[in-house]
Backbone as numpy.savetxt, mean C-alpha at the origin, in Angstrom:
# Nx Ny Nz CAx CAy CAz Cx Cy Cz
9.75 -1.99 -4.83 9.52 -0.89 -3.91 8.04 -0.87 -3.52
7.79 -0.76 -2.23 6.42 -0.73 -1.72 6.04 0.73 -1.47
4.93 1.17 -2.06 4.55 2.58 -2.06 3.12 2.71 -1.53
2.91 3.62 -0.57 1.58 3.88 -0.03 1.12 5.27 -0.44
-0.19 5.40 -0.70 -0.82 6.69 -0.90 -1.81 6.90 0.24
-1.60 7.98 1.00 -2.44 8.29 2.16 -2.90 9.74 2.06
-3.84 10.12 2.94 -4.29 11.50 2.97 -5.70 11.60 3.50
-6.16 12.83 3.65 -7.52 13.08 4.10 -8.51 12.52 3.09
-9.65 12.06 3.57 -10.70 11.61 2.66 -11.07 12.72 1.69
-11.13 12.39 0.40 -11.46 13.38 -0.61 -10.29 14.21 -1.11
-9.08 13.91 -0.61 -7.91 14.70 -1.01 -7.43 14.34 -2.42
-7.82 13.18 -2.90 -7.39 12.75 -4.23 -6.38 11.63 -4.21
-6.22 10.95 -3.07 -5.19 9.92 -2.97 -5.48 8.74 -3.90
-6.75 8.36 -4.02 -7.08 7.25 -4.92 -6.80 7.61 -6.37
-7.17 8.83 -6.74 -6.91 9.30 -8.11 -5.42 9.28 -8.41
-4.61 9.79 -7.50 -3.17 9.84 -7.74 -2.53 8.46 -7.66
-3.04 7.60 -6.79 -2.54 6.22 -6.76 -2.79 5.54 -8.10
-3.97 5.78 -8.67 -4.31 5.18 -9.97 -3.43 5.76 -11.08
-3.26 7.08 -11.08 -2.43 7.70 -12.11 -0.98 7.21 -12.03
-0.46 7.12 -10.82 0.91 6.66 -10.65 1.07 5.21 -11.10
0.11 4.38 -10.75 0.17 2.98 -11.15 0.11 2.84 -12.66
-0.78 3.59 -13.30 -0.88 3.55 -14.76 0.41 4.06 -15.40
1.01 5.06 -14.79 2.30 5.59 -15.29 3.36 4.51 -15.27
3.46 3.78 -14.16 4.45 2.70 -14.06 4.17 1.61 -15.10
2.89 1.24 -15.23 2.53 0.19 -16.18 2.85 0.61 -17.61
2.63 1.90 -17.91 2.92 2.40 -19.25 4.41 2.35 -19.56
5.24 2.44 -18.52 6.68 2.33 -18.69 7.15 0.88 -18.78
6.22 -0.06 -18.63 6.57 -1.47 -18.67 7.14 -2.00 -17.37
6.94 -1.27 -16.27 7.46 -1.71 -14.98 6.56 -2.78 -14.38
7.11 -3.79 -13.72 6.29 -4.76 -12.99 5.61 -4.06 -11.82
4.28 -4.10 -11.75 3.56 -3.39 -10.70 2.31 -4.18 -10.29
2.08 -4.20 -8.99 0.86 -4.76 -8.41 0.25 -3.66 -7.55
-1.03 -3.40 -7.72 -1.67 -2.38 -6.91 -2.77 -3.01 -6.06
-2.96 -2.46 -4.86 -3.92 -3.00 -3.90 -4.81 -1.89 -3.39
-6.11 -2.11 -3.45 -7.08 -1.17 -2.89 -7.34 -1.57 -1.45
-6.74 -0.82 -0.51 -6.90 -1.11 0.92 -7.72 -0.02 1.61
-8.49 0.74 0.83 -9.34 1.78 1.39 -10.71 1.20 1.70
-11.35 1.74 2.73 -12.70 1.28 3.07 -13.67 1.59 1.94
-13.38 2.66 1.19 -14.17 2.98 0.00 -13.42 2.45 -1.21
-13.97 1.44 -1.85 -13.26 0.71 -2.89 -13.48 1.36 -4.26
-12.67 2.39 -4.55 -12.84 3.15 -5.79 -11.65 3.04 -6.73
-10.63 2.27 -6.37 -9.41 2.25 -7.17 -9.65 1.63 -8.55
-10.46 0.59 -8.63 -10.72 -0.04 -9.92 -11.34 0.96 -10.90
-12.29 1.75 -10.42 -12.91 2.76 -11.27 -11.92 3.83 -11.65
-11.04 4.24 -10.70 -10.05 5.26 -10.98 -9.04 4.79 -12.02
-8.82 3.48 -12.09 -7.91 2.92 -13.08 -8.55 2.87 -14.47
-9.86 3.11 -14.52 -10.57 3.06 -15.79 -11.35 1.80 -16.01
-11.52 1.00 -14.96 -12.28 -0.22 -15.07 -13.77 0.05 -15.22
-14.51 -0.91 -15.74 -15.96 -0.72 -15.90 -16.67 -0.68 -14.55
-17.88 -0.21 -14.55 -18.68 -0.17 -13.33 -18.79 -1.58 -12.74
-18.54 -1.69 -11.47 -18.61 -2.99 -10.81 -17.35 -3.82 -10.92
-16.28 -3.23 -11.46 -15.04 -3.99 -11.63 -14.50 -4.48 -10.30
-14.56 -3.63 -9.27 -14.02 -4.02 -7.97 -14.82 -5.17 -7.38
-16.13 -5.13 -7.56 -17.00 -6.17 -7.01 -16.69 -7.52 -7.65
-16.23 -7.50 -8.89 -15.94 -8.74 -9.61 -14.64 -9.39 -9.17
-13.84 -8.68 -8.36 -12.57 -9.23 -7.88 -12.79 -9.84 -6.51
-12.35 -11.08 -6.33 -12.50 -11.73 -5.03 -11.64 -11.03 -3.99
-12.24 -10.52 -2.91 -11.45 -9.83 -1.89 -10.42 -10.76 -1.24
-9.30 -10.19 -0.87 -8.25 -10.97 -0.23 -8.76 -11.69 1.02
-9.60 -11.01 1.79 -10.09 -11.60 3.03 -10.89 -12.86 2.85
-11.51 -13.03 1.69 -12.30 -14.24 1.45 -11.42 -15.46 1.26
-10.14 -15.25 1.01 -9.21 -16.37 0.85 -8.13 -16.34 1.94
-8.44 -15.70 3.06 -7.41 -15.56 4.09 -6.88 -16.90 4.59
-7.71 -17.91 4.86 -7.15 -19.20 5.29 -6.19 -19.80 4.27
-6.56 -19.70 2.98 -5.69 -20.24 1.93 -4.41 -19.40 1.81
-4.52 -18.08 1.97 -3.35 -17.22 1.92 -2.38 -17.59 3.04
-2.91 -17.77 4.24 -2.07 -18.15 5.37 -1.39 -19.49 5.14
-2.15 -20.45 4.64 -1.59 -21.78 4.43 -0.47 -21.76 3.40
-0.67 -20.95 2.33 0.37 -20.86 1.30 1.62 -20.19 1.84
1.46 -19.06 2.52 2.62 -18.33 3.01 3.35 -19.09 4.10
2.64 -19.86 4.87 3.27 -20.64 5.94 4.30 -21.60 5.39
4.02 -22.21 4.25 4.96 -23.17 3.66 5.26 -24.28 4.64
6.55 -24.55 4.85 6.93 -25.56 5.85 7.76 -24.91 6.96
7.37 -23.68 7.31 8.03 -22.96 8.40 7.77 -23.71 9.71
8.78 -24.27 10.34 8.57 -25.11 11.53 8.13 -24.31 12.75
8.25 -22.99 12.70 7.85 -22.17 13.84 6.35 -21.91 13.88
5.66 -22.25 12.81 4.21 -22.01 12.74 3.52 -23.36 12.71
2.79 -23.65 13.78 2.19 -24.98 13.90 1.10 -25.26 12.89
0.35 -24.24 12.50 -0.72 -24.39 11.52 -1.08 -23.02 10.98
-1.83 -23.01 9.88 -2.27 -21.74 9.32 -3.14 -20.98 10.31
-3.87 -21.70 11.16 -4.73 -21.07 12.15 -3.93 -20.25 13.17
-2.63 -20.53 13.29 -1.79 -19.80 14.24 -1.18 -18.55 13.61
-1.50 -18.28 12.35 -0.99 -17.08 11.70 -1.96 -15.92 11.91
-1.41 -14.75 12.20 -2.20 -13.53 12.32 -1.63 -12.51 11.34
-2.23 -11.32 11.30 -1.84 -10.34 10.28 -0.37 -9.93 10.38
0.20 -10.02 11.57 1.59 -9.57 11.75 2.60 -10.70 11.68
2.17 -11.94 11.46 3.11 -13.06 11.42 4.21 -12.79 10.40
5.47 -12.78 10.85 6.56 -12.50 9.91 7.03 -13.77 9.22
7.69 -13.63 8.09 8.25 -14.82 7.43 9.47 -15.32 8.18
9.77 -16.59 7.95 10.96 -17.20 8.53 11.44 -18.31 7.62
12.42 -19.05 8.06 12.93 -20.17 7.28 11.80 -21.13 6.96
11.61 -21.44 5.69 10.55 -22.34 5.26 9.30 -21.63 4.78
9.15 -20.32 5.09 7.98 -19.58 4.61 8.05 -19.40 3.09
6.90 -19.29 2.48 6.85 -18.95 1.06 6.82 -17.44 0.93
7.68 -16.91 0.10 7.75 -15.47 -0.14 7.17 -15.15 -1.50
6.64 -13.94 -1.64 5.98 -13.52 -2.86 6.87 -12.59 -3.66
6.83 -12.73 -4.98 7.42 -11.76 -5.89 6.31 -10.88 -6.44
6.67 -9.74 -6.98 5.67 -8.83 -7.54 4.96 -9.49 -8.72
5.71 -10.12 -9.58 5.11 -10.85 -10.71 5.58 -12.29 -10.66
4.64 -13.17 -10.51 4.90 -14.61 -10.51 3.56 -15.31 -10.56
3.59 -16.60 -10.76 2.38 -17.41 -10.69 2.31 -18.04 -9.31
1.24 -17.77 -8.60 1.03 -18.41 -7.30 -0.47 -18.47 -7.03
-0.92 -19.31 -6.11 -2.37 -19.46 -5.86 -3.04 -18.19 -5.35
-2.30 -17.34 -4.63 -2.90 -16.10 -4.11 -3.26 -15.17 -5.26
-2.32 -14.95 -6.16 -2.60 -14.08 -7.30 -3.69 -14.69 -8.19
-3.65 -16.00 -8.37 -4.65 -16.64 -9.21 -6.06 -16.43 -8.66
-6.19 -16.42 -7.34 -7.51 -16.30 -6.72 -7.94 -14.85 -6.57
-7.01 -13.94 -6.33 -7.40 -12.61 -5.86 -6.90 -11.44 -6.71
-6.10 -11.66 -7.72 -5.58 -10.56 -8.53 -6.19 -10.64 -9.93
-6.70 -9.50 -10.38 -7.27 -9.42 -11.72 -6.70 -8.21 -12.43
-6.70 -8.23 -13.74 -6.19 -7.13 -14.52 -7.31 -6.17 -14.87
-7.14 -4.91 -14.48 -8.11 -3.85 -14.75 -7.40 -2.76 -15.55
-7.84 -2.55 -16.76 -7.24 -1.53 -17.63 -5.73 -1.70 -17.73
-5.30 -2.95 -17.83 -3.88 -3.24 -18.01 -3.07 -3.24 -16.73
-3.72 -3.09 -15.58 -3.04 -3.04 -14.29 -3.51 -4.19 -13.42
-2.58 -4.88 -12.75 -2.93 -5.98 -11.86 -3.39 -5.41 -10.53
-4.60 -5.81 -10.09 -5.24 -5.21 -8.93 -5.77 -6.28 -7.99
-5.53 -6.06 -6.68 -6.15 -6.86 -5.62 -6.93 -5.89 -4.73
-7.96 -6.39 -4.07 -8.82 -5.53 -3.25 -9.06 -6.17 -1.89
-9.28 -5.33 -0.89 -9.65 -5.85 0.42 -11.14 -6.16 0.48
-11.93 -5.48 -0.33 -13.37 -5.66 -0.29 -14.04 -4.63 0.60
-15.30 -4.38 0.32 -16.08 -3.41 1.08 -16.67 -4.06 2.32
-17.20 -3.21 3.21 -18.01 -3.73 4.30 -19.24 -4.43 3.72
-19.61 -5.54 4.32 -20.84 -6.23 3.95 -21.89 -5.97 5.02
-23.12 -6.39 4.75 -24.18 -6.21 5.73 -23.84 -6.93 7.03
-23.13 -8.06 6.93 -22.76 -8.83 8.11 -21.69 -8.12 8.94
-20.92 -7.24 8.29 -19.85 -6.53 8.99 -20.37 -5.37 9.84
-21.48 -4.77 9.42 -21.92 -3.52 10.02 -22.21 -3.68 11.50
-21.57 -2.84 12.29 -21.79 -2.82 13.72 -21.01 -3.86 14.50
-20.32 -4.77 13.81 -19.63 -5.84 14.54 -18.18 -6.02 14.13
-17.77 -5.44 13.00 -16.43 -5.69 12.48 -15.65 -4.40 12.34
-14.35 -4.48 12.54 -13.44 -3.37 12.32 -12.84 -3.52 10.92
-12.71 -2.40 10.20 -12.17 -2.50 8.85 -10.76 -3.05 8.83
-10.03 -2.89 9.95 -8.66 -3.38 9.97 -8.60 -4.90 9.94
-9.72 -5.57 10.19 -9.75 -7.02 10.02 -9.62 -7.38 8.55
-10.00 -6.45 7.66 -9.87 -6.70 6.23 -8.46 -6.36 5.73
-7.91 -5.23 6.19 -6.59 -4.84 5.70 -5.49 -5.70 6.32
-5.83 -6.53 7.32 -4.85 -7.47 7.86 -4.28 -8.39 6.80
-5.09 -8.74 5.79 -4.59 -9.58 4.71 -3.51 -8.86 3.92
-3.65 -7.54 3.76 -2.64 -6.76 3.04 -1.34 -6.74 3.83
-1.44 -6.55 5.15 -0.24 -6.54 5.98 0.50 -7.87 5.90
-0.25 -8.96 5.92 0.36 -10.29 5.83 1.07 -10.47 4.49
0.43 -10.03 3.41 1.05 -10.15 2.09 2.34 -9.33 2.01
2.28 -8.08 2.48 3.46 -7.22 2.38 4.59 -7.75 3.25
4.26 -8.33 4.39 5.29 -8.94 5.24 6.07 -10.01 4.48
5.43 -10.68 3.54 6.03 -11.81 2.84 6.43 -11.48 1.39
6.40 -10.20 1.01 6.71 -9.82 -0.36 8.15 -9.33 -0.47
8.91 -9.95 -1.36 10.28 -9.55 -1.65 10.27 -8.86 -3.02
10.49 -7.57 -2.99 10.47 -6.78 -4.22 11.79 -6.05 -4.37
12.24 -5.93 -5.57 13.50 -5.25 -5.83 13.28 -3.93 -6.51
14.37 -3.23 -6.80 14.28 -1.97 -7.53 13.73 -2.24 -8.93
12.89 -1.33 -9.37 12.25 -1.51 -10.67 11.01 -2.36 -10.59
10.63 -2.79 -9.37 9.38 -3.53 -9.14 8.58 -2.76 -8.10
7.26 -2.77 -8.23 6.46 -1.87 -7.40 5.19 -2.54 -6.90
4.90 -2.29 -5.62 3.60 -2.60 -5.05 3.01 -1.28 -4.58
1.88 -0.87 -5.15 1.27 0.42 -4.85 -0.04 0.17 -4.11
-0.16 0.77 -2.92 -1.33 0.53 -2.08 -2.07 1.83 -1.81
-3.35 1.85 -2.14 -4.24 2.95 -1.78 -4.77 2.68 -0.38
-4.32 3.47 0.59 -4.60 3.20 1.99 -5.90 3.85 2.46
-6.30 3.50 3.69 -7.47 4.13 4.30 -7.18 5.61 4.53
-8.25 6.38 4.65 -8.12 7.83 4.79 -7.59 8.21 6.17
-6.98 9.41 6.22 -6.50 9.93 7.49 -5.37 9.10 8.06
-5.33 9.02 9.38 -4.26 8.29 10.07 -4.73 6.92 10.53
-5.79 6.39 9.89 -6.34 5.11 10.32 -5.34 3.97 10.23
-4.37 4.05 9.31 -3.44 2.93 9.14 -2.55 2.75 10.35
-2.51 3.75 11.26 -1.67 3.60 12.45 -2.32 2.68 13.48
-3.52 2.19 13.20 -4.13 1.21 14.10 -3.49 -0.16 13.94
-2.57 -0.29 12.99 -1.81 -1.53 12.82 -0.38 -1.14 12.43
0.46 -2.15 12.24 1.82 -1.88 11.81 1.95 -1.72 10.31
0.82 -1.68 9.60 0.84 -1.63 8.15 1.62 -0.42 7.63
1.60 0.69 8.35 2.26 1.90 7.87 3.78 1.75 7.78
4.34 0.74 8.44 5.79 0.52 8.38 6.19 -0.43 7.25
5.25 -0.88 6.46 5.55 -1.86 5.42 5.98 -1.23 4.10
6.12 0.09 4.04 6.35 0.77 2.78 7.74 1.41 2.72
8.32 1.39 1.51 9.60 2.07 1.31 9.41 3.57 1.22
8.29 4.00 0.62 7.98 5.43 0.56 6.47 5.62 0.67
6.09 6.63 1.43 4.69 6.98 1.61 4.45 8.36 1.03
3.46 8.45 0.12 3.05 9.74 -0.44 1.77 10.19 0.26
1.83 11.34 0.90 0.66 11.90 1.55 0.10 13.01 0.66
-1.15 12.83 0.25 -1.79 13.80 -0.64 -2.43 14.89 0.21
-2.08 16.13 -0.07 -2.50 17.24 0.79 -3.07 18.38 -0.05
-4.30 18.72 0.19 -4.90 19.90 -0.42 -4.42 21.15 0.32
-4.47 22.30 -0.30 -4.07 23.54 0.38 -5.18 24.05 1.28
-5.52 23.25 2.29 -6.56 23.60 3.25 -6.09 23.28 4.66
-6.69 23.93 5.64 -6.32 23.70 7.03 -6.59 22.26 7.44
-7.73 21.72 7.04 -8.06 20.34 7.44 -7.11 19.33 6.84
-6.74 19.51 5.59 -5.83 18.57 4.96 -4.44 18.65 5.58
-4.00 19.87 5.89 -2.72 20.04 6.57 -2.76 19.41 7.95
-3.92 19.46 8.61 -4.07 18.83 9.92 -3.83 17.33 9.86
-4.32 16.69 8.80 -4.07 15.25 8.63 -2.59 15.01 8.40
-1.94 15.86 7.61 -0.50 15.74 7.41 0.24 15.79 8.74
-0.09 16.77 9.57 0.61 16.92 10.85 0.42 15.69 11.73
-0.80 15.16 11.74 -1.06 13.97 12.55 -0.27 12.79 12.03
-0.30 12.59 10.70 0.41 11.45 10.11 1.91 11.58 10.31
2.44 12.78 10.01 3.88 12.99 10.12 4.34 12.83 11.56
3.50 13.27 12.50 3.87 13.14 13.90 3.99 11.70 14.33
3.06 10.85 13.87 3.13 9.43 14.19 4.30 8.76 13.46
4.49 9.13 12.19 5.46 8.43 11.35 6.89 8.70 11.74
7.14 9.87 12.31 8.51 10.31 12.56 9.29 9.31 13.43
8.62 8.74 14.42 9.31 7.84 15.34 9.62 6.47 14.73
9.09 6.22 13.54 9.27 4.90 12.93 10.08 4.97 11.63
10.68 6.11 11.37 11.54 6.22 10.20 10.80 6.12 8.88
9.51 6.46 8.86 8.74 6.39 7.62 9.23 7.47 6.65
9.55 7.07 5.44 9.97 8.01 4.40 8.73 8.63 3.78
8.46 9.87 4.15 7.20 10.53 3.83 7.43 11.72 2.92
6.65 11.78 1.83 6.67 12.93 0.94 5.25 13.43 0.75
5.09 14.74 0.68 3.77 15.35 0.47 3.62 15.73 -0.99
2.47 15.38 -1.55 2.09 15.81 -2.89 0.91 16.76 -2.74
1.11 18.01 -3.09 -0.01 18.95 -3.08 -0.98 18.59 -4.19
-2.27 18.78 -3.93 -3.27 18.45 -4.94 -4.33 19.54 -5.00
-4.93 19.68 -6.18 -5.97 20.68 -6.43 -5.41 22.09 -6.25
-4.17 22.25 -6.68 -3.48 23.53 -6.57 -3.91 24.44 -7.72
-4.31 25.66 -7.38 -4.80 26.58 -8.40 -3.81 27.69 -8.74
-3.01 28.12 -7.76 -2.11 29.23 -8.04 -0.95 29.21 -7.06
-0.09 30.21 -7.18 1.11 30.27 -6.35 0.80 30.40 -4.87
-0.33 31.03 -4.54 -0.67 31.16 -3.12 -0.96 29.79 -2.50
-1.51 28.87 -3.27 -1.73 27.51 -2.77 -0.39 26.83 -2.48
0.55 27.00 -3.38 1.88 26.41 -3.18 2.55 27.02 -1.95
2.42 28.33 -1.81 3.01 29.00 -0.66 2.40 28.50 0.65
1.08 28.29 0.63 0.40 27.76 1.82 0.94 26.39 2.19
1.09 25.53 1.20 1.60 24.19 1.47 3.04 24.25 1.97
3.86 25.07 1.34 5.26 25.19 1.79 5.33 25.69 3.23
4.44 26.62 3.57 4.44 27.17 4.92 4.13 26.09 5.96
3.22 25.17 5.60 2.71 24.24 6.60 3.36 22.86 6.56
3.95 22.46 5.44 4.56 21.12 5.39 6.06 21.19 5.16
6.57 22.37 4.82 8.01 22.56 4.72 8.68 21.69 3.67
9.80 21.12 4.05 10.61 20.34 3.11 9.96 19.02 2.71
8.89 18.61 3.41 8.21 17.38 3.02 7.46 17.53 1.70
7.23 18.78 1.26 6.53 19.00 -0.01 7.43 18.61 -1.17
7.05 17.56 -1.88 7.85 17.07 -3.01 7.45 17.77 -4.30
6.14 17.86 -4.54 5.64 18.42 -5.78 4.15 18.68 -5.61
3.49 19.12 -6.66 2.06 19.38 -6.56 1.39 19.18 -7.92
0.08 18.88 -7.83 -0.75 18.63 -9.00 -1.75 19.77 -9.13
-1.83 20.34 -10.32 -2.75 21.45 -10.55 -4.17 20.93 -10.79
-5.13 21.82 -10.62 -6.50 21.49 -11.00 -6.51 20.93 -12.41
-7.27 19.86 -12.63 -7.13 19.11 -13.87 -8.48 18.79 -14.51
-8.63 19.23 -15.75 -9.84 18.87 -16.50 -9.86 17.37 -16.76
-8.70 16.78 -16.98 -8.61 15.34 -17.18 -9.16 14.59 -15.97
-8.74 15.01 -14.77 -9.20 14.35 -13.55 -10.70 14.56 -13.36
-11.20 15.77 -13.67 -12.65 16.00 -13.53 -13.43 15.06 -14.43
-12.95 14.87 -15.65 -13.64 13.93 -16.55 -13.58 12.51 -15.98
-12.42 12.14 -15.44 -12.28 10.80 -14.87 -13.23 10.60 -13.70
-13.39 11.62 -12.87 -14.28 11.51 -11.72 -15.74 11.40 -12.14
-16.02 11.76 -13.39 -17.38 11.62 -13.93 -17.53 10.33 -14.74
-16.47 9.52 -14.73 -16.57 8.21 -15.35 -15.85 8.04 -16.66
-15.18 9.08 -17.15 -14.46 8.98 -18.42 -12.97 9.06 -18.15
-12.31 7.90 -18.08 -10.87 7.85 -17.83 -10.17 7.72 -19.18
-9.58 8.81 -19.63 -8.95 8.82 -20.94 -7.55 8.26 -20.92
-6.93 8.12 -22.08 -5.54 7.68 -22.15 -4.65 8.62 -21.33
-3.60 8.07 -20.77 -2.75 8.84 -19.87 -2.08 10.01 -20.58
-1.85 9.90 -21.89 -1.19 10.99 -22.59 -2.11 12.20 -22.76
-3.39 12.07 -22.36 -4.29 13.22 -22.38 -4.19 14.05 -21.10
-3.53 13.52 -20.08 -3.31 14.27 -18.86 -2.42 15.48 -19.16
-2.73 16.60 -18.53 -1.97 17.82 -18.77 -0.47 17.58 -18.58
0.34 18.22 -19.43 1.78 17.95 -19.44 2.41 18.19 -18.07
2.01 19.27 -17.39 2.61 19.57 -16.08 2.27 18.48 -15.07
1.06 17.97 -15.14 0.66 16.91 -14.21 1.27 15.57 -14.58
1.49 15.33 -15.87 2.22 14.12 -16.28 3.64 14.17 -15.73
4.23 15.36 -15.75 5.59 15.50 -15.23 5.67 15.17 -13.75
4.59 15.44 -13.02 4.55 15.10 -11.59 4.68 13.59 -11.41
4.03 12.82 -12.26 4.13 11.36 -12.15 5.58 10.91 -12.32
6.29 11.57 -13.22 7.71 11.26 -13.37 8.50 11.61 -12.12
8.15 12.71 -11.46 8.82 13.07 -10.21 8.57 12.01 -9.13
7.36 11.49 -9.09 7.05 10.47 -8.09 7.87 9.21 -8.34
7.96 8.78 -9.59 8.73 7.57 -9.87 10.21 7.78 -9.59
10.71 8.98 -9.86 12.12 9.27 -9.53 12.34 9.23 -8.03
11.39 9.76 -7.26 11.52 9.74 -5.80 11.51 8.32 -5.27
10.63 7.49 -5.82 10.56 6.09 -5.38 11.85 5.37 -5.75
12.29 5.54 -6.98 13.50 4.85 -7.43 14.74 5.31 -6.66
14.69 6.52 -6.12 15.81 7.01 -5.34 15.75 6.65 -3.86
14.73 5.91 -3.47 14.56 5.52 -2.07 15.38 4.28 -1.77
16.03 4.28 -0.65 16.81 3.11 -0.21 15.88 2.12 0.47
15.89 0.88 0.00 15.12 -0.17 0.67 15.88 -0.63 1.91
15.31 -0.37 3.06 15.95 -0.73 4.32 15.32 -2.01 4.85
15.84 -3.15 4.38 15.25 -4.42 4.77 15.46 -4.72 6.25
16.52 -4.20 6.81 16.76 -4.41 8.24 15.66 -3.73 9.07
15.33 -2.49 8.71 14.26 -1.79 9.41 12.91 -2.45 9.14
12.69 -2.88 7.91 11.45 -3.57 7.55 11.24 -4.78 8.46
12.31 -5.56 8.65 12.23 -6.75 9.50 12.09 -6.39 10.97
12.84 -5.38 11.39 12.80 -4.99 12.81 11.40 -4.55 13.23
10.76 -3.72 12.40 9.41 -3.26 12.76 8.39 -4.38 12.62
8.61 -5.32 11.70 7.72 -6.48 11.61 7.74 -7.25 12.92
8.92 -7.48 13.46 9.04 -8.22 14.72 8.42 -7.42 15.87
8.67 -6.11 15.88 8.17 -5.27 16.97 6.64 -5.28 17.02
5.99 -5.11 15.88 4.53 -5.08 15.88 3.93 -6.46 16.08
4.67 -7.49 15.68 4.18 -8.83 15.97 4.19 -9.08 17.48
5.24 -8.65 18.14 5.28 -8.79 19.61 4.14 -8.01 20.26
3.91 -6.79 19.79 2.84 -5.96 20.36 1.47 -6.62 20.20
1.21 -7.11 19.00 -0.09 -7.73 18.75 -0.24 -9.04 19.51
0.85 -9.79 19.62 0.80 -11.04 20.39 0.41 -10.75 21.83
1.02 -9.74 22.43 0.73 -9.42 23.82 -0.65 -8.83 24.01
-1.09 -8.02 23.04 -2.35 -7.30 23.19 -3.58 -8.18 23.00
-3.52 -9.11 22.03 -4.73 -9.89 21.75 -4.47 -11.25 21.11
-3.41 -11.35 20.31 -3.27 -12.53 19.45 -2.95 -13.79 20.24
-2.09 -13.71 21.27 -1.79 -14.90 22.06 -3.06 -15.49 22.68
-3.88 -14.61 23.23 -5.11 -15.07 23.87 -6.07 -15.68 22.86
-6.14 -15.07 21.67 -7.09 -15.58 20.67 -6.63 -16.92 20.11
-5.33 -17.06 19.84 -4.82 -18.27 19.19 -4.52 -19.37 20.21
-4.12 -18.96 21.42 -3.86 -19.95 22.46 -2.43 -20.43 22.53
-1.51 -19.74 21.83 -0.09 -20.07 21.91 0.69 -18.76 21.96
1.96 -18.86 22.35 2.83 -17.69 22.38 3.34 -17.43 20.96
2.75 -16.45 20.30 3.08 -16.21 18.90 4.44 -15.56 18.69
5.06 -15.07 19.75 6.40 -14.51 19.58 7.41 -15.58 19.20
7.05 -16.83 19.44 7.95 -17.93 19.04 8.02 -18.08 17.53
7.13 -17.38 16.80 7.18 -17.42 15.33 8.33 -16.60 14.78
8.88 -15.71 15.58 9.98 -14.87 15.12 11.25 -15.71 14.96
11.81 -15.67 13.76 13.00 -16.45 13.44 14.21 -15.51 13.42
14.99 -15.47 14.49 16.09 -14.49 14.58 17.18 -14.70 13.55
17.25 -15.88 12.97 18.29 -16.14 11.98 17.88 -15.85 10.55
16.62 -15.41 10.36 16.10 -15.16 9.02 16.33 -13.71 8.63
16.77 -13.47 7.41 17.00 -12.12 6.92 16.16 -11.88 5.66
15.19 -11.00 5.77 14.31 -10.70 4.65 15.03 -9.80 3.65
14.79 -10.02 2.36 15.37 -9.18 1.33 15.62 -9.97 0.06
16.04 -9.30 -1.01 16.28 -9.98 -2.29 17.25 -11.15 -2.18
18.23 -11.04 -1.28 19.20 -12.13 -1.14 18.54 -13.42 -0.65
17.38 -13.29 -0.01 16.67 -14.47 0.48 16.31 -15.41 -0.66
15.98 -14.83 -1.80 15.59 -15.63 -2.96 16.67 -15.64 -4.03
17.81 -15.02 -3.73 18.86 -14.87 -4.76 18.28 -14.28 -6.03
17.40 -13.29 -5.84 16.70 -12.73 -6.99 17.54 -11.61 -7.63
17.52 -11.52 -8.96 18.21 -10.39 -9.59 17.43 -9.12 -9.36
18.12 -8.01 -9.29 17.47 -6.72 -9.13 17.08 -6.17 -10.49
15.79 -5.83 -10.63 15.34 -5.32 -11.92 16.02 -4.00 -12.25
16.28 -3.78 -13.52 16.94 -2.56 -13.97 15.88 -1.55 -14.34
15.97 -0.36 -13.77 15.00 0.70 -14.07 15.40 1.39 -15.37
14.44 1.48 -16.27 14.72 2.12 -17.56 14.89 3.63 -17.41
């Protein structure tokens, strides 16, 4: 299951993405987490040492190798140079499992506090004023396009703040999206913007209230987000300590907030993986990007990469479906 954490900057999405990932890992579930935020704080939120994120090779630094590996012997792709962030898999492409040995994971995935983590990397001095951050998250979109995950397996992505992910088709790559919402007008505004965009694409969206102090906060969230409100996290001394650099064992998290993590995993496990929609939107955004810029940049008609006879999903690899404990 592919899971995104989104929300207003400062809403707590990175903290909750880290807590949820640690919860899954503690249950023994296969999980890969990706820091796709422009502010690379997920490694620290997981409890990694200072500089842990910097020590991980960003996905973008191996983009040519990633493309070459995923391309495999797909006859519709003339070379790795003809692959762009939206290139979909087809017959002959190499597909990724959540846990396996492959050159991409060997180069770009490291274990931080018992959790497997990949990062997009921060802006560099060379990027400032000339690069768009979406050039970095393109590697994440390409990976998710080629990842076959079953029930009981998880890819958790900490996304960019606000509605920035709508600048690409990345927002359609997830089985469930958790939007973290504080009980404030500005945070609700981000929810409305995100939900408004997502509605037309069938995005399965749930709101998690955060920094909730009392019943009036819950009432405010219910008034403004309605049935999308799944649950909420109370103000937490554990989280305050973590934000100051002390990430304690997960069993030190307040019982009510630990229970929220269980609600999130139940919601994810209850989500239907719609591989047909996953493939349909992959093709749609690939066509859009080809027409808008990619054909001109690469010099070929990239829509020819779409393989109409290919069906993405667990059956592609004849993979067994993991059993959820």
